[in-house]
C-alpha positions, 0 to 999 in steps of 0.5 A: 500500500502506498504512503498516500493511501495510508494517509488517506485511510488515517484521514478517513478513519479520523473524519469518520470518528469525528462524525460518529462522535458528533452523532453519538453526542447528539443522541446522548443529549436527546436521551439525557435531556428528559432526565435533567442531564446533559450528555457530558453530565451523563458521561461523568456520572456513568463513569462512577456508577460502579465505583468512585473515581478521581477526576484524572481517572475519569478523564483517562477512561473517557479520553477527555481533559482533566479540566473538563471533567473537573468542571463537570464534576463541580457542577454535578456536586453543586446540583446534588447529583454527585459528591466528593469523597476522600481518596485513601490512595491520594489525599488531594485527588478526591473521589467522585461518586453519584448521590442517590439523586444522580443514580436516579437521574441516570436510571431515568435514561434507561428506558429511552436508552434501551429503546434506541439501542434496540433500534440501532441493533435492528437497523445494523444487525447485532453481529455487525454492531458487535464487529464495529465495536470490536474494530473501534476498540482495536483501533483505540488500543493500537492508537494508544500503543503508537502514542504511548497513551499520549494525546499526540504522536 
């Protein structure tokens, strides 16, 4: 394969990903709005449903900046949807955890989320959707390897 063809594949993958990200954010905004959340609030709350995490851990997991997670976490705490807890591993990096109100807000999204997931699986086919997810995860892992997990090569 020529160098030019490889560059076009990289550019095409990036542009498709940017478009897909915008589409997912749009869907997430529509799903989150009736529960009184934004897509970003849902993303941060969703990251800490299973276990409390520090801001940096959420940022790493979601591939977004620590500063943007901090801003959202502060808003969630101000609105009573999350709270900060002491972090035994790091005195200054407090853990974020959802409050009962935060958990209730996220669970309010579940019916619409399930309905949209069913529509997507029906339209694309469950096997092709699984394959697409596997390919996206593999691409992300390879990019992490090539950049040592940094934001730029």
